[in-house]
Residue, then its C-alpha position, 0 to 999 in steps of 0.5 A: m087239309v082244312r083249306r081243301h075241305s073249305r074249297q070243296a065245301l064252297a064249290h058244293e054250296n056255290t053249285i046248289l046256289a047256282a042250280k037254284n038261281f038257274l031254275v028261278e031265272m029260267e022260270n022268269g024267262a032269262t036268256l040263254e046268255q044269262l043261263e050260261f053265266i049262272a051255270s058257269a058259277a057251279g063248282d061241280i058241273a056234274l052236280f049242277w046239271h043233276l040238280i037242274g034235272n031233279p030239283d026236288e033233291i035240292p034240299l037234300y043236298e043243302l042239308q049235306g053241306 
């Protein structure tokens, strides 16, 4: 049970970090290949794309972590 919770928490954290990194790199002119690589690190792809579309919600998800 604890191990499962840890994996879920890690996936959540990785997703938030990937979204933040994706947005920064996108602003800095990253290539599509670079952005795809960053997106592949997301543990929860649905949450990742939600955060990309709603970057103002990232701090709320960080607090939930």
